[in-house]
C-alpha positions in Angstrom: 29.5 12.8 13.2 26.4 12.3 10.5 25.2 8.5 10.2 25.5 6.9 7.0 22.4 4.8 5.6 23.1 1.9 3.9 21.3 1.3 0.6 20.8 -2.3 0.8 17.2 -2.7 1.8 18.1 -6.2 3.4 19.9 -4.5 6.3 18.7 -5.3 9.8 16.6 -7.7 8.2 15.7 -9.5 11.3 14.7 -6.2 12.9 12.1 -5.5 10.4 10.9 -9.1 10.1 10.3 -8.8 14.0 8.4 -5.7 13.5 6.0 -7.2 11.1 5.6 -10.5 13.4 4.6 -8.0 16.3 2.4 -6.7 14.0 0.5 -10.0 12.8 0.6 -11.1 16.5 -1.5 -8.4 17.5 -5.4 -9.7 17.6 -7.6 -8.0 14.9 -11.8 -8.1 14.7 -11.3 -9.1 11.3 -10.1 -12.3 12.1 -12.4 -12.9 14.9 -10.4 -11.2 17.4 -7.2 -13.4 16.6 -4.0 -12.5 15.5 -3.8 -12.9 11.8 -0.7 -15.2 12.5 -2.3 -16.7 15.6 0.6 -18.9 16.3 3.7 -17.0 15.5 3.8 -15.1 19.1 4.3 -18.6 20.9 7.0 -19.7 18.3 8.9 -16.2 18.7 8.8 -16.6 22.4 10.1 -19.9 22.5 12.7 -19.3 20.4 11.2 -21.7 17.6 11.3 -19.9 14.6 14.2 -19.8 12.1 14.7 -16.7 10.8 16.9 -16.0 8.0 17.7 -14.7 4.2 17.5 -16.7 1.0 19.6 -15.2 -1.5 19.4 -17.5 -4.5 22.8 -16.1 -5.7 24.5 -17.8 -2.7 22.4 -20.9 -1.8 19.6 -22.7 -3.0 16.0 -22.8 -1.2 16.4 -26.6 -0.9 19.7 -25.9 1.2 17.6 -23.4 3.2 14.8 -26.1 3.7 17.1 -28.7 4.7 18.8 -26.7 7.4 15.7 -26.0 8.5 14.4 -29.7 8.3 17.6 -30.8 10.5 17.4 -27.8 13.2 14.9 -27.9 16.3 12.8 -25.1 14.8 9.1 -25.4 14.5 8.9 -23.6 11.5 11.2 -21.0 9.5 10.8 -17.8 7.7 12.9 -16.8 4.7 13.4 -13.4 3.1 13.4 -13.7 -0.4 16.4 -11.4 -1.6 15.3 -10.3 -5.1 16.3 -7.6 -7.1 12.9 -7.2 -8.8 9.5 -7.1 -6.8 7.7 -10.0 -7.3 3.7 -8.9 -8.2 0.9 -10.5 -6.6 0.5 -12.5 -9.4 3.7 -14.4 -8.8 2.6 -15.5 -5.3 0.5 -18.7 -5.6 2.6 -20.1 -8.7 6.0 -19.4 -6.7 4.6 -20.9 -3.7 3.3 -24.0 -5.7 6.4 -24.3 -7.4 8.4 -24.5 -3.7 5.5 -27.0 -2.9 6.3 -29.4 -5.7 10.0 -28.8 -5.3 10.0 -29.7 -1.9 7.6 -32.8 -2.5 10.1 -34.1 -5.6 13.2 -33.7 -3.1 11.9 -35.9 -0.1 10.3 -32.7 1.9 7.1 -33.6 1.1 6.0 -33.5 5.0 7.0 -29.8 4.8 4.8 -27.0 3.4 5.4 -23.5 2.1 3.1 -20.6 2.6 4.7 -17.0 0.7 3.8 -13.8 2.1 4.1 -11.1 -0.4 3.8 -7.5 0.4 2.3 -6.7 -3.1 -0.8 -9.1 -2.7 -4.2 -7.5 -2.6 -6.2 -9.8 -0.3 -8.2 -8.0 2.2 -10.7 -8.5 4.8 -13.1 -5.3 5.3 -9.8 -3.4 3.9 -7.2 -4.8 6.2 -4.3 -6.5 4.3 -1.9 -7.7 6.6 0.2 -9.0 4.0 0.9 -5.4 2.5 2.5 -4.5 6.0 5.3 -7.2 5.0 8.8 -5.7 4.7 9.9 -8.5 2.4 8.5 -11.3 0.0 8.4 -14.0 2.9 8.7 -17.9 2.5 7.1 -19.6 5.4 8.2 -23.2 6.0 6.2 -25.7 8.2 5.4 -29.0 8.7 2.3 -30.2 7.2 0.9 -31.8 10.5 1.5 -28.8 12.3 -0.3 -26.5 10.0 -3.1 -29.1 9.5 -3.3 -29.0 13.3 -3.2 -25.0 13.3 -6.2 -25.0 10.8 -8.3 -27.1 13.0 -7.9 -25.2 15.9 -8.7 -22.1 14.0 -11.8 -23.9 12.5 -13.6 -24.0 15.9 -12.8 -20.2 16.2 -14.3 -17.0 14.4 -10.9 -16.7 12.5 -12.2 -17.3 9.0 -15.6 -15.7 9.6 -15.0 -12.2 7.9 -13.1 -13.8 4.9 -15.0 -13.6 1.5 -14.9 -16.2 -0.9 -12.2 -15.1 -3.0 -9.8 -15.0 0.6 -10.9 -18.5 1.6 -10.1 -20.0 -1.9 -6.4 -18.5 -2.0 -5.6 -20.2 1.4 -7.1 -23.3 -0.2 -9.8 -23.7 2.5 -13.2 -25.2 1.4 -15.3 -21.7 1.3 -18.4 -24.1 2.1 -16.9 -25.9 5.0 -16.2 -22.8 6.7 -19.5 -20.8 5.6 -21.2 -24.3 7.1 -19.7 -23.7 10.6 -20.6 -19.7 10.2 -24.4 -20.9 9.9 -25.1 -18.9 7.0 
């Protein structure tokens, strides 16, 4: 019997997200021999990463954020359901909008980072975001993200990033370059 394939791109979304997570938890020379996302592996291994779909036709992002915030998860990764692909130009504005909305609704202790497969940022030709199966919205506490940045700033993680990439990450290019001793 022939297998019928679903036309819905979000079928088996968790499997696709897990495949991507395994990709970004693998060390790369572009990131100073660290994974592009150095902390996701431990969250997955401990069962502390919430993975879910966010469909604006079914609920609001704030409802999703509330469910995460009231859970025992360390962070959340939401697959954005969208009929139209979000362009690389939409990523930062949408991310800023989500962060402002969370702040305005008593979730200022949380921060959003978006991963758009249409983003063009790369390090020496390697662009891990382009491998994302969907537009992904990562939510974590500001405290955890600040701690992660402090840990990474003591490594070679940022060494191969150009000024544009560092500014995109909202990292001070000058403090990173100073640590590189250039």
